[in-house]
N, C-alpha and C positions, 0 to 999 in steps of 0.2 A: 204913604204916598202912593198913588196909583199911577202906573206908567202905561203908556201906549206903545204899540209895536213900532219898530223902525221900518227899514226898507222891505218891500215885498216884491216877489218875483212876478214877471210877466205871466199871465195877463192881468194880474191884480195890480191896482194902483199902489204907488208908494205912499205909506201912511206915516206922517210925522206929526209931532205935537204942534208944529208951526208950519206954515206954507213954504218951507224951504227943503230942498232935496237933502236927504240924509248924508249923502256923500259930501255935499258942500258943507254941511254942518261939521262933519268929521275933519275936513280939510281946514275949515276955519278954526276949529279947536286946536289943531296943531300949530297954526299961526306961522309967523315969519321965521320962528326958530327952526321949524322943520324944513322950510324952503331953503334957508341958508345952509343948514347942515346936511341936507339930503345928499348932495353930490359927494361930500366927504365922508359921511358916516357909513354909508353902505359900501363905499369903495375906498374908505379912508386908509385901510391898511396898505393898499397898493400905493396910494399917494405918499405914504410915509415909508415906502420901500419895505413894507412888511407883507408877507403873503396872506395874512388873515387866517382864521381858524380852518382846520381841515379835519377830515375823518368822516365817519358815518354816524348819523343820528337816527335812532329807531323811535318812531313816533306812533304811539297807540292812539287811535282816533275813535271810531264808532262804527255803526252798521253801514254797509255799502249804500250809497245814494242819500244818506242822511246828512244832517248839517255838520256834525263832528268831522265826518270824512271829507266833506267839501272844504271846510275851513282848513283842515290839515293839508290837503293837497295844494290849496292856495298858498299856505305858509311855506310848504316845501319848495314850490316853484320859485317864490320870491327869495328864499334862502339860497337856493342854488344859483339864481341869477346874480345875487349880491356877492356870494362867496363860492366861486366855482369849485374850490377844493373841499367844500363841505357838502356832503351828500345826505339827503333825508329820505329814509325809507318809511313809507306809510304802512301801518298795519291796521286793518279793519278789525273791530272787536264788538262785543256786545255793549260796551260802554264803560261807565265810570269805575265800577267795582273791578272789572277785568283789567282795566288800565292800571289801577293801583296795584293789583297783584303782579302785573308785568313789571312795573317799576320796582316793587319789592324784591322780585326774583331776578332783577338785573337783566331782564329780557326786553326792556324798553328804557329809553333815556328821557323821553317826553311823553306826556299824556294830557288829554282833555278830560276834566272831571267836573261834576257838579260840586259847588262849594260845600253843600250839605254832606256829600259823601266823603270829600276830602277831610272835613272836620271829624266825621265819624271814624275815619281811619287813624286819627290821633289817639283814640281810646282803644279799649279791648272789646267793645261791643260788636264791631263789624269783622275784625280780624283777631286771630289768637294773640297777636302782639301789635302794639302801635307801629304804624308804618311812617317813617320819617319822610316828609315831602318838603320841597321848597317851591314857591310860586315864581313864575316869570311875570304873570299879570292876570288880572281879571278881564276876560276878553269879551264876553257878551252875556246875554240873559236868554234863557229858554222859558217857555210857558208850560206848566202842567195842564194837559188837556185830557179830561176824563169824559168819554163820550159813550152814549147809548144810541140805539136806533131811534129815529124820530117817532116811531109808533110805539116805543116802549112806555110802560106805565111808570118807570123809574124817573123820579124828578130830583132826587138828592142822593148823595152817597149812602145815607142811612137807609135808603129803600133797596139797597142791593142784596139784602139777605136772601139767600137761596138762588141768586143769579150768578152764573159762572162769569168770571172776569179775567182778562189778561192784564197783568200789571207791568208789562215790559219784559224784555228778554232777560233771562238769567244772566247775572253779571252786569246789569245796567243800574245806574243810579235811580232810575224810575221805579225799578222793582223794589228797591229799599224804601223809597219814599211812599210808594203805593201801599205797602203794608202798614206804614205809620198812619197814612190817611184813613185806611179802614179802621184802625184802632181808634183814631181820633173821632170817628163817626159812631163809635160804640159797637163795632163789628169785629169778630175774631176771624182773621184770614184762615182759610182751610176748614173752619168749623161752621161759622155763619155764612161764609162766602166761599164757594169753590174757586180756587185761584190757579191760574196757569201763568207761565212765564214764556210767552211766545215772541219771537222776532216780529218786528212791526208788520212786515209783509204777510206773515202767517196769521197774525192777529187780525189783520184786515180781511183775509180770506175766511177766517173763522166767524167773523161778525156777519159777513155776507151770507154764509151758510147757516147762521143761527146757532152755531155751537158755543159761542160766547155772546153774552148780552151786553158787555161793556169792555172798553179797553182804555188804558191810561198810557199816555206818551208824554215825555218831556222833549219838547222840540219847538220849532219856530211856528210863526203864524203868518200866513196859512201854511200848513204842512201838506205837501202834495198828496200823500197817502190819504189824509183825512179829507182833502178836497175831493178826491175821487169817491170816497165813501159818502160824503155829503151830497154828491150828485146822485148816487144810487148805493144804498137804499135810502139815504137821508139820515142826518144825525141830530142829536140834541146834546148840548154841552152842559155838564153838571157844574153848578157853582161850588168852588172849593175854598174861597177866601174866608168863609165863616169858621173853617177848621184851623186857621193859621195859629191862633193863640195856643193850641195844643201841640204845635209842632216845633216850637223854637228850641226847647231843651235848655240846658244850663247856660248856654251863651246867648240865648235870646234869638229873635228872628234875624237880626243883622249878622250875628255870628254864623248863622246857618246859611246866609245868602238868600233868605226867603222874604218876599214881600207881596202885597196885594197888587194885582194887575187886572186890567179889564181887556177882554178880547175886543178888538176893534170892529167897528160896524161892518166893514167890507171884507173881513177875513173869510167868513163862511156865510152861508145863506141866512142863518138865524142865530148866530153866536154873539152878535154884537152886544156889548155891554155886560156879558156874563163875567162876574168877578171870580177870578181864579188866582193861581199862585205863580209868581215868577221866581225862578231860581238862577242865581248867577253861576257862571262857569269859569273855571280857572285853567290856565295853561300851567302845568306843574312839571317838575323834574326831580330826579334824584339829587340829594344834597351834594353829592360828589361830582356833579357835572362841571367840567372846567369853566372857570370864570370867564375866559375869553369867549367861549361859546354862548354863555347866557347873556353876556353883554351884547353880542351880535344879534341874538334873538330879540332882546328887548328893544334895541334900536330899530330893528325891523318892524316890530309891532307899532312903535310910535310913528316912524317916518314913512311907513308904507301902509298906513291904516286903511286908506280908501281902497287900495288894491286887494286888501285882505277880506273885503266884504264879498262873499260868494254871490253868484248870480241869483241863487235861491235864498239869499240872506233873509232871515226872519228874526223876529224878536228885537229887543233893544240891544244895540251894539255898544260896547264899552271901550272901544278903541280910542280913547283919549287919555292923556296922562292923569287927569284928575281921578278917574275911576279905575284905570289899570292898576294902580297901587293899592286899591281897596280889597285886599285878599283875606281880610278877616284874621282868623287864628292861624292861617298858613303863612309862615314868614316868607318874605321875598328872598330869593337867592342873592348873595352878596354881589354877584355880577349884575343882576337886574338893578339892585340899589345903585351901584356905581353908574350904570347907564342912565337911569332916570335923573340922577343928580347932575351928570355931565350935560344932559340935554335941557334940563329945566331948573337946575339949581336946588 
């Protein structure tokens, strides 16, 4: 199934599959249950003479100014407003792999990760030992965007032999997926293709300077950094959907959180209709995170969905109960299960 992007930041128009504002769609999806419960669920502990959860949550997000970090700050603000005794400290990181390492090492309590990376962490292919994780919910979808300069002769990933590329910052989920994409195209990273792992801002500077010929990012549509590059020097977006069948692994595409998506017509100047890959994203935690905390977080995701769409929200949002629980091979935390059942049966 091909998806289109959800809300888009100013000055780009909001793009939805139907002529309805995405925030209105999210509100409608929550329905009367959320409206009825909102006043009690987020302050319910006080109304029942209970103080609610307290303490400090350490939240591993992503690169500064990118979507993970924006989503994390929004969630932290809503959490503090709903539960003043529960503080949320945001930690900016390189992305999914680093976030799982922080959870494993007990230096974080929550993290945002690509579903594909979370699944890989359950094996021994990515880490020396499997990393136990629980999900709070499947929160949104990012788009893999593999770009070259508009004047580049490269038309497909298979054309990148001999061209230096940046596959995302070291420690990001994009870096892991990027190498798999090169392999799927018949290329050997580091042998056929010189590979760098640069933070997004550095990768953009390198592309302008001509020291890298392509860069891959997992992010929203339109991504501000790519919008700037599209203005100068100009970009071409490489199609990726044809490589999907080689990326699913043992659990298939659904288990990896991968699907075909099309870049919308108005996202960038010439990217409209390019078939790429969408990757779902999970809010995950350590399995030992207290149940009361995970219940509070889950209720917040459901009942404050519209407030948790950042101003630069991009990609397809999953903040409705039907898709929040679709976390694939990553089990929901018992507290999340209890919250979803109490809200929606």
